[in-house]
C-alpha positions, -999 to +999 in steps of 0.1 A: +249+675-480+262+700-507+252+729-485+269+713-454+301+714-477+310+744-487+309+766-458+334+743-446+358+751-477+353+786-477+367+784-440+394+771-454+402+794-482+389+825-462+420+822-436+451+843-433+475+813-442+506+831-439+498+844-402+484+803-392+519+795-405+534+818-385+519+806-353+528+769-361+561+778-365+562+795-331+540+774-310+534+741-328+499+747-329+471+776-348+435+782-336+412+789-367+382+802-349+345+792-362+360+767-386+325+748-384+290+762-376+270+751-349+247+732-378+276+716-389+292+703-357+258+688-347+255+671-378+291+654-378+288+647-337+253+629-346+270+606-367+288+590-336+261+566-324+255+548-358+272+516-366+273+519-402+305+542-415+333+532-391+359+508-400+370+497-358+359+514-326+383+517-296+377+520-262+407+536-248+412+521-214+416+487-228+450+500-246+463+522-217+456+552-242+433+567-211+397+565-206+368+573-236+363+561-271+366+569-305+359+555-340+374+556-371+353+562-404+355+540-431+360+552-472+340+566-483+345+596-460+316+616-450+314+646-478+322+672-454+350+653-436+364+645-471+362+677-487+379+696-454+408+669-457+416+677-491+412+714-488+433+717-455+457+692-468+464+716-498+471+744-476+496+726-449+518+706-474+537+739-482+542+742-445+548+707-440+576+709-467+592+739-455+597+721-422+615+691-437+639+713-455+645+734-420+650+700-400+673+684-432+648+657-441+647+645-471+605+641-472+586+665-497+549+658-501+527+662-533+506+694-535+472+671-536+462+649-508+453+622-533+488+621-544+499+617-509+471+592-502+485+571-531+522+569-516+508+556-480+488+528-501+518+519-517+534+512-485+507+492-471+487+524-456+454+517-465+432+523-436+416+559-433+421+577-399+399+604-398+383+599-366+355+610-343+363+611-304+337+611-275+345+618-238+319+614-208+326+627-171+360+615-158+373+604-193+408+619-207+431+614-232+469+606-227+497+626-244+504+609-276+513+613-314+491+600-342+518+583-365+505+551-379+533+540-400+562+549-421+545+573-440+536+605-418+524+639-427+535+666-397+499+683-393+468+673-382+437+688-374+412+689-344+377+700-345+358+708-313+321+696-323+307+701-285+300+735-271+319+741-236+301+750-209+271+740-220+279+702-233+306+695-213+333+709-186+367+704-181+382+682-212+410+709-227+429+703-254+468+697-239+502+701-258+535+695-243+572+701-265+601+684-256+636+696-270+671+700-260+658+734-241+632+716-217+601+706-217+569+729-223+530+724-216+503+744-230+466+742-227+447+754-258+413+767-251+388+759-279+346+767-286+325+751-305+334+748-341+370+758-339+396+742-356+431+734-342+460+727-367+491+709-347+520+689-350+520+654-350+554+646-341+581+670-342+591+704-356+617+723-357+624+752-331+651+784-330+681+771-310+687+793-275+717+808-298+718+796-333+702+775-358+677+749-352+670+721-331+640+692-329+610+694-307+590+662-302+551+671-295+526+655-276+485+659-272+461+647-254+427+659-233+425+662-196+398+648-176+363+656-182+344+671-154+313+668-168+289+662-196+295+649-233+325+659-256+329+647-296+358+661-313+365+653-352+402+644-360+415+649-396+444+631-399+463+632-436+483+602-437+465+567-436+477+537-411+489+503-420 
């Protein structure tokens, strides 16, 4: 497994994080192309049918979330998922702290994921949130926010494990932004192995004239036209 972990960590450290930060500031999301290899994507997608290694399975239609399903990993996480979660958090924490200062929020995030998770666990948020989602023809995910409790890290990551045009058609990642300036919708095209870092809840945006305003962000997936689509979701706060 070690050889599967290292390329993922190299993908984190080898990025232009200043440019990623600018994209997050301007758009609320940033694409990291070719973040995982096709072999890593297939390895992770192949975990989905297994019964072990997960704490729960959610059928979206039962909860009004859309159509499709997903499974939350249990602890300990698969080594690659755990390594990526730690490495991504360390790079994203400075951006999250800067956003909170701009928003006037008196919350700052420690530099290491384990310290942040200890904060979550003290507040009763013990359940791991990394997950794999599976969509088939006709499935979709309603616009939503992944909050899970009092302690929320404002950024998360989705990694497309399937190949568009080959494994599935349709099923585009969609984001909306709502603020006093109105509402904007964006479709973010992804290829197999691409990672998308995006806003969980709200982010600072420039006002029309001066200052900053808060923008509320939501995300979802459009209806799948055919095939099967798997995505790895890396959320950094645990759930209550």
